[in-house]
Every structure is written in C-alpha cells, then in structure tokens.
C-alpha angles and dihedrals in degrees: 000000000000130000127204119216124186131200120225093197108135091345095301115162094185113144125219121201114223118187119213112239119232094190122121121253089230110093123207129212113257103200139021118219104161146350133258120207108212129197102197107181092320095319105115119197140152119235132187116249138198115220091211091063128066119255094251093058092044090053096046093046089055095049098256113148106231097175137053116237095268092044091056087068098042106039123118095232096251099311095124094242105108106042093219100121092072120158130183113228110220097173138004101039087147089063092063133080119255118270113275116236090251092049092046091051094050095045095045089050088055092047093242123168121246091259092062114094138176106245092213092059097040123098119186131205101178143019116312138175120216142174117219125222096014121189115243 
C-alpha cells in the first residue's frame, strides 16, 4: 500500500510516495560478540550479546526481566533518566564503558556502589556477569 503526501510550501503540489512498512516493531540482534552471565532473581543463565547495542537492549532482546513489576510501568524506555534499569556487575567491569556523567549523577544520588550500572547507558566489549534488580 502506498500513500501520497503533498507539501503546500510555496504552492508546491509535489507528491511523495511513502510505502507502508510491514516490518515488526521487535528488533533482533544482528551479531554476537560476547556473552553476558545473568543472575536474574536466582536464575543464572548466559545470553549472547552484541557490543554495538546497550546492555538493557541486549537483556530485553534475550528475555531477561530488567525491571520489577512497578518499574515496568514507570521506566523511561532506556533514555537514562529514571535510573530503574540498574544492574550489579559481579565480573567484567573492565569490559564496560565508563559511567556517563548523567549515569554517575543518578547513581551517586541514590548512593549506589561503583559496581552498580544503568543497563541503558552500559556498552560492553567482552564477557561480563551481572545481577538484575539489585537492592541499593
């Protein structure tokens, strides 16, 4: 199905064809660089991870529950504004990027240790082990 849109700018009647996408909103990871070992409320598993995608997206794409029930309704969607996608790094901190200033501000405000990260602001380039939903 195609749609035609026209611009009224300075009397222009030019048409633009826009094709309707039939692709799914769910994105899939395209490459696997490393693994993440996840302790999700006592359930330990290893998942594949893409280093070009933040940790939050890697976790969600692999069915790991990052949020508690209430947090699922209140999170910022990975924009680094809410601080709810916290993970505790148990191994492999050296395989992660440094905390961003925004991340550092939010986590320091909460009184979090240096091994607590926001999954939405964390990029990985090697194997890591994490614990989801840590208590602060």
